[in-house]
N, C-alpha and C positions, 0 to 999 in steps of 0.2 A: 334594615332595609334602607337603601339609598334611593332617594327620589329627586329628580330634576324638575323644576317648575320654570317654564319659559313663557314670557309675555313681554312685549316691548312697551307696554303701558305700565308705569310703576304702580299706579293705584290698583290696577287689576292683578298685577303680580303679587302685591301684598295680600289682596283678598284670596287669591289662589293659595298662597302659602298658608294663610290662616286656616283655610278650609281643609287642606291636606293635613296640617298638624292636628286639627281636631279629630279628623277621621282616623289617623294613624299616629298616635302620640309618640311611639317609640322610633319613628322613622328619622333618619338624617335627611334634611331637605336642603337642597342647594338651588338658589334663585339665579336666573339669567335673563337679562334684557336683550341680549344679542347672541348670535350663533358663534361669533369669534371666540369669546371667552369660554363658552361651553366646550368647544372642541379643543381649546388649550387645556382644559381640565381633564378631558378624556385622554388626549394623546400625551400631554406633558406630565400630568399628575397620576395617570393610570387609574383614574376613577371609572368605575363601571356601574352605571345606574341600573337598578332593577326595574324602575318605572320612570317614564318621562311623561309629564303633563305639559302639553304644548298648545299655545294658540296657533291657529292656522294662518291668520293674517299677520305676518311679521315684516318689518322693514328689512330690505336687503334680500331676503329669500322667503319663500312660503314655508309654512309649517310642514307641508307635505314633502318638500324638498329636504328640509331639515331632518325629518324622520327617516328618509331614505339614507342619508349620510350617516346618521346615528346607527342604523341597522347594519350598515356595512362594517362599522367599527366594532359594534357590540351587538351581535345578532340576537342574543337572548333578551335584550332590553324590550320591555313592553311599552308600547306607545298609546297614550290616551289623549285625544284632541279635546281642547276646551275652546269654544268659539261662540260668537254671537250670530253666526251665519249658518242656519240649518241646511242651506243648499249645498254646503260642502260635505255633507254626510256621505253621499254616494262616492265621492272621490276618496274620502278617508277610508272607507271600507274596501274600496277597490285596491288600495295599497296595503291591505291586511292590517289596518290599525286594530288595536285591541279594545278600544272603547271610544266613546264620543259623548261629550258633556256640553250642554248649552250653558253659556254664561248667564248670570253669575254662578260659578261653581258652588254647590252646596255640599257640606260635609257628608250628608247622607248619600248623595249621588256618587261622591268620590269613594266612600266606603263600599257602595254597591259594585262599582267598577273594580276596585281592588279585590273584592271577594270573588269576582268572576275570573280573575287571572290565575293561570296555572303556575304560581310562584312556588319555589322550593320552601317547604315548611321549616321554620326555625326550630332547631332541636335544642331543648333546654339542657344545659349542663347539669349533671347531678350535683346537688348541694354537698359541698365538702364538709366533712365532720371531723372533729378531733376524736381520737380513740382514747378512751379513759379506762384504765385498769384499776379496780379497787381490790380485787381478790389477791391476797398476798400483800405486797407493798404497793402504795399508790404510784402510778406512772401515767404519763400522758404521751401520746404518739401523734405525729403527723406524717403521713405517707410512710408508715412503718419505722420512722426515725424518732427516738425519744426527744421530747421538747426540752430545751436547755433553759434553766432559770438562773438568773444572776444571784438570787437570794433563796435560800431554802424555805424561808417563811413565806415568800411569794407563792411557791409551789404548794405549801400547806394551806394558804388562803384559798387557792383554787380548789384544792381537795375538799375543804370545808363547804364551799359554795355548791360544789357538785353533789356532795353528800346530802345537802338540803333539798335536792330534787327540784330546783328552780324556785323555791320559796324565797321571798324577800328577807334579807338579813340586815339588821341594823348594825351600826358600828359597835355599839355596846355588846351585842350578842357575839360578834366576831371576836372582839377583844377578850370576852369572858371565856371563849373556847380555846383560843390560841395562846393566851397568857393567863392561866388559871389563877395565879396568885397576885397578879398585878392589878392596880386600879385602872379604871377606864381613862381617867385624865392623864395618866403617865404614858399611855400607849396611843393616844389619838393621833399624834403627829406621825408616829412610825406606821400606823395603819394607812395614813394618806400616802406615805412613801410606797408601801406595799401595793396599794391599789393602783397607783400610777405605774409602778413597775410591771404589774400584771397586765394592765392595758397596753403598755408598750411592747411587752413580750408577745401578746396575742396579735397586735397590729403588725409586728415584724413578719408574721407568717400569713397575714391577710385574714385573720380570724378574730378581729376585734369585736365583732358582733356577738361573740359568745358571752361577753361580759355586759351586764346591764347595770347602769348606775343612775340613781335618782336621789338627789340630795345626799343624805347620809345613809343611804340604803343600797345594797348590792344584791345581785342575783345572777344566775346563768340561764342561757337559753338551752333547754333540754333537747330541742330539735336539732341543735348543732353538735350534739355529743353522741358518740357511739360508746356507751358505757356498759360494762359487764353487769354491774349492779342493776341498772335500769332494765336491761334485757332479762335478767333473772326475775325481777318484779312483774314483768309482762308475761312470764311463763315460758320463756325461751329455754328449750331443753338443754342446748349446748351450754348456756350460761349457768343453768342450775347444776349441771354436772361438773362445771369448772370450779365451783365453790367447794373448798375443802376445809372450811372453818376459820380461815384467816381473812380478815377484812381490814385493810390499811393498818397493818401491824405497827407502823412507826408513829402513829398518832393516838394519844391516850383518849382524846375526845371521841374517837370513832367507836369506842367500846359500846356506846349506847345503841348505835345502829347494829353493830355486830351481835349484841345480845338479842335484838329483835329477830335477826336472821336465824339464830339457833332455835327459835321457837316456831319457825315456819315449817 
């Protein structure tokens, strides 16, 4: 939501901005002390405010005149007057203002006026998920395209973390699984390389939040994954029918989970 705040008194403008920000934390707020800059922003930059909070007593022109000019340029903009002069209320409503607040503007009053406006509801974009296939060979997809990994071990690292179903894994656990016969000390540096590589791979597609890292521990966020194994565990019939006895066949450490599935 884009909100314009207008007041030719700097102190009152700061108070108004603060109150709007507290009432509507997600809003983009632009402050103006005069009408000239405001109309430059509308006509020159193409900004279209959803709501304008304006003082009525302004130098150069009245807030009522200002509101009329704004409405001509952006008819859908909602105008709410903020003033210390209650006698202007009748004039404000006569020109179809959407609200009227007595100074000093309080966040609760601003919230009340915003709730009364017939503004278009913000539609939340569905959370994007990585699609993970465990049945058969391990594969990861984004928008139906396989995710490309620079290192095969980076891909295996992600497979192991997803297999753990969001549980926190230490560096020692990961090394023991991915390099069965190697000591932890000999693989610590390479594990750092892999975790950095995995983070960069996910960040490149805007999915860096999938990976959680705290100190020497790693995990994945299950809510950001669409995984056939997870869906099977939740009783999804299609996922159950898709399982034909093969579970990440390319990784020997996956045999433990595969063995549990055979008994389900």
